[in-house]
C-alpha positions in Angstrom: 85.4 -20.1 63.2 86.3 -23.5 62.0 85.4 -23.9 58.3 84.8 -27.6 57.3 83.5 -26.8 54.0 85.8 -28.6 51.1 85.0 -25.9 48.3 87.0 -22.7 49.2 85.1 -20.6 47.1 81.5 -21.8 48.8 82.8 -21.3 52.3 84.4 -17.7 51.6 80.8 -17.1 50.2 79.0 -18.2 53.2 81.3 -16.4 55.4 80.8 -13.3 53.8 77.0 -13.7 53.8 77.6 -14.1 57.4 79.6 -11.1 57.9 76.7 -9.1 56.2 74.1 -10.1 58.6 73.9 -6.8 60.6 71.3 -8.4 63.0 73.5 -11.2 64.1 76.2 -9.0 64.6 74.0 -6.8 66.8 73.3 -9.4 69.1 76.3 -11.4 69.8 75.9 -14.5 67.6 79.0 -16.2 66.6 79.1 -18.7 64.3 81.2 -21.7 65.6 81.6 -24.2 62.8 80.5 -24.4 58.9 80.0 -27.6 57.5 78.4 -28.5 54.1 74.9 -28.4 54.9 75.3 -27.4 58.7 76.3 -24.6 60.4 76.8 -24.2 64.6 76.5 -20.8 66.2 76.7 -19.5 69.9 75.0 -16.5 71.6 75.6 -15.4 75.4 72.8 -14.4 77.3 72.4 -10.8 77.5 69.9 -8.7 79.8 68.7 -7.0 77.0 67.4 -10.0 75.2 65.4 -11.5 77.6 61.7 -11.4 77.8 59.3 -10.1 80.7 60.1 -13.6 82.7 63.6 -13.5 82.5 64.0 -16.1 79.7 65.8 -15.5 76.0 62.5 -13.8 73.8 60.7 -16.3 71.8 61.0 -14.2 68.9 65.0 -14.2 69.1 65.0 -18.1 69.5 63.0 -18.0 65.8 65.4 -15.7 64.4 68.0 -18.2 65.6 66.1 -21.3 64.0 65.8 -19.0 61.0 69.4 -18.2 60.8 71.3 -21.3 61.0 68.7 -23.0 59.0 69.6 -20.4 56.2 73.2 -20.4 56.6 73.0 -24.3 56.4 71.3 -23.8 52.7 73.9 -21.5 51.7 76.6 -24.1 51.8 74.4 -26.4 50.1 73.8 -24.0 46.7 75.9 -22.1 44.0 78.0 -19.8 44.0 75.5 -17.4 42.1 72.6 -18.4 44.2 70.7 -16.9 47.3 68.1 -18.3 49.8 65.4 -16.5 51.5 63.0 -18.3 54.2 59.9 -19.6 52.8 58.4 -21.2 55.6 59.4 -21.5 59.0 57.4 -23.5 62.0 59.4 -23.3 65.2 58.2 -25.8 68.3 59.5 -24.3 72.0 60.0 -26.9 74.4 61.7 -25.2 77.6 62.3 -21.7 77.9 65.7 -20.9 76.7 67.6 -19.9 80.2 71.5 -20.3 80.6 74.5 -18.6 80.2 75.1 -19.3 76.5 73.0 -20.3 74.0 73.8 -22.5 71.0 71.7 -23.1 67.8 72.8 -25.2 65.1 70.9 -25.8 61.6 71.0 -28.4 59.1 69.9 -29.4 55.6 67.5 -32.2 55.9 67.1 -32.5 51.9 68.3 -30.0 49.2 67.0 -29.3 45.8 67.7 -26.8 43.3 64.8 -24.3 44.0 64.0 -25.7 47.8 66.2 -26.8 50.7 64.4 -28.1 53.3 65.9 -27.7 56.6 65.8 -28.0 60.6 67.4 -26.4 63.3 67.7 -26.0 67.3 68.1 -24.3 70.0 69.9 -25.5 73.0 71.6 -24.9 76.5 74.0 -26.9 78.1 72.8 -27.0 81.9 74.4 -29.0 84.8 76.5 -30.6 81.8 74.2 -31.9 80.1 72.5 -30.9 76.7 68.9 -29.2 76.8 67.3 -28.7 73.5 64.6 -25.9 74.0 63.2 -25.2 70.5 63.0 -27.1 67.3 62.3 -26.0 63.8 61.7 -26.8 60.3 61.9 -24.5 57.6 61.7 -24.5 53.8 64.5 -22.1 52.2 63.9 -21.1 48.3 67.1 -20.6 46.4 66.5 -17.6 44.2 
């Protein structure tokens, strides 16, 4: 994982929180880049993650949106603070089909108690990026 966070304590905190996310590890989600206010991750497509038509399950798409947005918010808060999802709205544009699925999340507006974030799930097909889903989230700082 490439880490571009300037504050080493925040970088360590985010990496530690990622290591504690058991479901991410279970599905094979790999965080590839950490920036201040932005996170990128990738997921290899696996048969057991598909729904009945062979697409990545919509619930998993929502989870990807939520997770990368949440960790983006973690890069933007204090060492003793945590975030939880207060609201998540996902718009599905296309079925997610591809060998590798990517997710990116970023903070749109940070605050002391609320972090407004967005995220996208996309695939690269024929050398072109295709955004399959987009989410807006409200992350509550606790």
